[in-house]
C-alpha positions, 0 to 999 in steps of 0.5 A: 736458760735451758733446764740442763744449763740451769742444773749445771750452773746450780751444781757449780754454784753449790761447789759439786765436784766435776765428776759429780756434775757429770754423773748427775747431768748424765742421769738427769738426761736419761730421766728426762728421756724416760719420762718423755717416752713413757708420758710421765711427769718428771716433777713427781714420781721417779720410781718407774725410772729407778726400776728401769735402771734396775732392769738395765743392771745398774749397781746399787751405788749407781741407783743411789747416784740417780736418786741423788741427781733427781732429788737435787733437781726437785729441790734446787731447780723446782724448789720443792720442799725437801720434806715432800721429796721421797724416793725409796732407796735400794737396800745397801749391799754389805760387800767386804772390800778386797784387801792386798797383803803386804807382799802384794803391795810390794809386788805392785810397786816393784812392777811399776817401773816409771818413777812418777807412777811408782810414787803416785801409788806409793803415796796413795797406799802410804797415806790412805788417800782417795784418788781425788785427794791425790790429784788435788794435792799441792806441794805446799800441802806437805809439811816436811818438818811436821811430817804431815799432809793437809788434805783440803776439801776431800770427800764431803768438802772436809779438810783433814791432816794426816801423818806422812812417814819419813820413808815417803818424805825421803822418796818424795824429795827425790821425786821433786828433784827429778820432776820439778813440779810447780804447783801440784805434787803430781802434774800431768802434761800441760795443755797445748799452747799453755804453760799452766800446771795441770793436775795428773788425771785420775784416768791415767792413774787407773790405766797404769795401775791396771798395767802394774796389777797385770805385771804383778800377776794379781788377779784379785778384783781390785781398784785404786781404792783397794790401796786405801782399804789395804792401808786401813786394814794393815794399820788395824792389824798392827794395833792402831785403834779404829777411832784413829783410823777413822780420823785418818781416813776422814770417815764420818761414822765409825760404822764405815771404819768397822768394816776393816775388822771383818777383813783383818787377818787378826781374828781369821788367823787366830780362829781354829776350825773344828777340823783341827780338834779331831783326833788323828 
């Protein structure tokens, strides 16, 4: 078995997501080519390759993904002892997320004309979902009586239960009557010559979301994840405590959730400027 096939098999065996498999294999191919070109031992020092990625302008998050891929290769394929696997990581950037105002959220939804598309964006915002959570969501995961949504095997392969507002449930019932999904709450077009239900693709969601932002004249640098960031910030601004928000988002650490205190309007709007103290 070729090394890359072996890596792919091991990633599948260890239940890594398809996206992670794709990213790891891509970086490991780059790493192998770089080591071959520069006569380096791929089983030892990865630092020159990481410096190469920095020179190419790769973001810190991508550098960390490359490091994770190499560590996976060393630990699970070469079977090196984890304590001997040391790769210096880049310092994390402390960037604050972009947040939409309530008015901007309303604009985005109003400018999304297709009802299925509108329901996808509404569900992401109303429940603070990651795009991966949404596309894996099945009809059976929604409990209308208890008004809950069961997110199965989210980030970190963890389950969580989140509340579903009655206003969203009403809209989802209408959506289900119109589109009659069979298995997944939001389904894409079946493959040719197949009748099996297919998940809606993340790339399709990003595409129509980008179009909605354009129609709404929103020029902020925003991704689908901005809807999730906005959900958390709006909860905090309306008195929901950080611990509850942490549970709803499925964050492991409160430090991750504390980020929303820095982008909330609560302190910003209530803090005057010394300019206001000057006598006119």
